[in-house]
N, C-alpha and C positions, 0 to 999 in steps of 0.2 A: 255200268255201259261203260263210261268212263275210269281211268288211269286217278285215281286222287294224290296220291304221292308222288309228286311230281312238279317240278316247276312248269306254268302255261306262260309266256305271252303274253300280254295281254291290252297292253298297249306301249306307242312312239310313245317313250320320257316325253317328249316335247309337244304330247299331246294333251298331258295334264295341266290342270292349269288351279291357280290357288284359287280363286272364289266362286269356278263353277265346280257344279257335282257334273259325275259322267256312270253313265248307268251303264254297266255290260254284261253280259249273260256267257258263262265261263262252266263249261261242263252239266249245264241244265241247269245251276246254279245265277240266281239274279244277284248281281254285285256292285255297289256303288264304291266311286273310286271318288280321291279328292285329294288334294297339297292342303298340308294346315298353311299358316304363315307364313314359316318356318322351311318350305318348300318342300317339306316332306313329306310323300305317297302316305295316304289309309285305303283301306276297304275295309267294308262293311256290307253283312246281311243287307239287298235292297226289301226288308222288310220287318216293320216297326212291327215292335212283340208284343202292343196295347191289340191293335185291331187289323193287323199285319197290313197296313198300308206301307207303295212304298215307298221307301225316305227319301226315294229319286225324284219323288214328288211336291218332298221339302225345300228346304233352302241351308246355304252354310248358316252356322252355329258357329262363333266364339273360332276354336280351331275342329269341330265337327261338324256336324250337322241337325236338324232343325225333321221333327216331322212336321209335313205341313198339314193332319188330320188334326191334331190334340194337345202340339205342340212339344212334344216332349226331344226332348234333347241328347245325342252322344256325344261320345269325342271316340279318338281312329283306334282304340284299344275296344268298342263297344259296350263301354260303360258306362249307366247312365248319367249328363253332369245336368237335365236340366227338369224337372217336372211339375209343372205348373200346378198339377191338380192335389198333392200331395206329397207327402216323403219317399222319396227314392229306396226303392225297395230292392232285396237284387235280383228278382227274376225280371228288373229293368233292366235288358244286356239285348245284343245283339252278338251275332259271332263274327268279330273279328278273323282277317288272313292276315299271313305275311307276306310281304313285298320285296324285295330287289330290286335293284336298278342297274340294269347291267349289258353293257350292246347298246347303248341306246335303245334300252328294248324296260317294262316294267312287267318286271317276271312276278308270277302270283302261286302261292302253293293253298292249292284247296285241300289236301289232308290234314294231314294230324299234326299241329302246330308245332311237337317237339320234335317231328322229325325234320322241321325245313332247315336244312344242311345247306347255305350258297353252295359250297362248291359241288352241288346236284344240276347246277344249272352247265347248258352245254359250254362248251368254251367257243365262243363265235367270236375272239377277238381279233380278227383280221377286220372288220367292222373298224374296230381301235385306232386302229394303225392305218388307215387307205387314209386318204387325201380326201378334204371336200370335193374337190375334183376325177377325180377316180372313186366315185362313190353313191349310189343311189338306193333308196328305197321306196315300197308301195303296200299295200292294204287293198285289199280286196274279200270284201265281205262278199261270202260263197255258199246259194245252196243245194248245196252238199256235203255229206259226211267227211269227219274226217278221213278216214281211213281210205277213202275212194282217191282224193288228194296224197295220200301215201303213193297211194299205188302208182298213181301218174309219175310222181319223181323215180321211182325205183322201179318204173322201166322207161327207161328213154331213148325205147324204137320209134315211140309214138312219137318223135320232135322230125323222123323222117318222113312222115305223111300231116301230120295236123301242125307243124310248122315247116313244110317243107320250102317253102320261097326268104325263109329268111335262114332258120336255124335246122334245113333240114341237110339232103347229103347222098341219104344212106348210107353212111359210115356206123350208127348205132345197129341199123339191122346187121349189118354184115360181123359184129363184133360180136362174138362171146363173151358171154360176163365172168366175173371171179365172184365170189360171194362168200360174206365169212360173217358167222353170230358169232361176236365178240365176248366174257365173262360178264363183262358190265352191262350185259344186254342191247349194247346198241349191233346195228347191221353196217354189212361196208360192201359198197359192190364197186365192182370196178370195170369199166370197157377199154380196154387198150387196142387200136389200130393201129395198121404201119400203111405206109405205100396207098392212102387213101385219098379223098377228100373233103376239103373243108367247106364246114355250112358258110352259105352266100354272106352272108351278114362280117364274117370275118377274114373273109377275101383276100379284103387292102389291106390287111396288117400282118400281112406275111412279105418275106424281100422279094420271096417266086414263085406266085400266084397263081403260076402254071405249072408249076411242081409239085408231086405228089408229098403228101404231108402225113404224120405219125400223128395217134391224138390221143389222149389220156382223159379218160372224164370218168368222173366217182362219184358218190354219194354216200357219207355217214351218218345213217336214220338213227335218234334218239328214239325210244316209247312217247315222249310228251310230245311228236309232233316237228320235233326239227330236223332241219336235213342241211347237212352242210355239201354244196356242190360244188367237187372243178372240174374244169375244162382248160383244155389246151391245146394248142396243136403246135410244131417246126416242121418245118422242111424232111423229108426224108433222110434219115442218117445225121440229121446236124444235132447239137444237145439240145435239152431243155432250153436252159438259157436265150438262144437265138431266136425261140421264139416267142409265142403270147402265151397266157398263163389269165385265168380268170378262177374267181372265189365267189360263190355265194352262197344263200342260205333262203331256203324256203320252209314254214314255221306253218305247219294247221294245227289252229288251238281251236277244238269243238267247241262250240256253243250249243248247239242242239244237236240232235241222233243225224238231222237233215240239216246241219249248216256249221257253219265254220266259218271261224276269223283269220283270213288266210295272207302273212305278213312274207314279206320276202327283200329281200339287202342282195347289191351287186358288188362288186370289185373289183379290178383287172390289175395288172402289172405295166399296161400299156398304155400309151400318152394320160399318163396319170396329171400333169397339169394344164390339159385340155376339156377348160371347162364345155365350149361348146362342143366336143364332143363327148362328154359326160351327160352331156342333154341329149343327143342323137341318141346312143346306147340308153338309156334311160326308156327315151321313146319308145326303142325298137321290143324292150324287153315287155315294159306295158301293155304292150300288144298285143304281144305273143301271150302272155296270159289273162290278159281281160279278155280279148274280142275270140281266144281260139279255145285256151285252157279249159276258162271258165263257165263258157256255155256249154262245150259236152260234160264238164263234169256234171255241172248243173240241171243238162237232159239225157245223164246219165241215172242220178240219181232221182228225175222225175220217172223216170222207166223201174227203178227198183219198187219205189213209193219207199213203205215204212222196211221193206223186205232189208234182210244183209246179204251181198252179192253172195258169196259162198253158200247162205240157204237158198240163195236162187241156180244152185248147179251151173254154174256157169260153165264153161267148156273151156277149157286151160289152157297155155301154151307155153314154150320152154320156156318166153321171156317174161311168163311174171312168178318165176323163180323165186326172185330176192321178195317182190309185195307179200306171196303164202308163206312166206319163210320171218316174214316182217309183221305178218298176220300172227300167225304164230307165236312167236315173241309175246305181242302184246296180249292174247287171249290165257297165256302161261301166270304176268303178270297179275293180269285183273282175278284171277282164280287165286294166288298170289292171296291179293287184299282182303280176299271174302276168305280167307279160309277154307279153299275147295283144291283140291290137287288137279294141276292145268296141263295140257297136252303138253310131252314131251318134245326134245327136239328134231326128236327123229319119228315122229308122230305124223303123219301127212290131214293137214284140214281134207283137202280134196286132191284129186288125181291130176296133175300135169301132163300136158299132151306132150 
């Protein structure tokens, strides 16, 4: 159901503490996270090999974790370091998962540890370069499948309706996207609009708010659910440098088939040192995601129940092209991991209108 040989966003780095245990389900696997006394993060399967009790119901022990049921303790590599009832035998071990800290995120590799190359983590380095007064982040537990969130981001025409009061304006509906599936299995979609109106939230940021603008908007999707968004605008005919530019990331990490860990962060090229504006910007973005996107996605999942969207034979529109192609790539990668043949780039999963 989920890709395993990818890096999933698991936590914000500042959420993992040294003395506490942090349970979280990733791709249907219960995991327990913690930092050792040196601050190094660890993750193991949240299941004691003895009676399968949750290790998260235990406590920190030395640099590892002790089961609260019968006292067995394990280190960050999953090896048993204490058996109060007898010798430590090879079977007393728990699966450990590779972790990497990058871009303010703790990433976890759920597949074959020998294939866990940190270079496969999507490049979101713009988060590292942004000043604190032009950076904000958030987390939304969402009761909807991760591919529904991907669909939402890859079809930004929804902003004209769901976010009409602050991020709408109609430009996205009028734009015609270009879509590219790249050799590394990422997908890039871009909307370019000339001589249109800017979304209301950004109206005051341009020198001539009453004049038409040229808008650029794009999403780079990675199969692990990380999506890099770029939005900018400038007065029609003027260089991009004279306008505004924003970079953001939306990351949909699957929890279960019908629930997702939704991470996001935002940066911008204007008002870099304005902490008060940064707070307003963060509040506006959180409102859009938590009050508008999240309820709609969760309502969509309730109507679908446990069924996959495409299995329900939805009436697709041309605006669904990018999300359908991303789903096709995802299905192909899933099949490859299982050793089966998947759909090719040119095989339709469903007919678009």
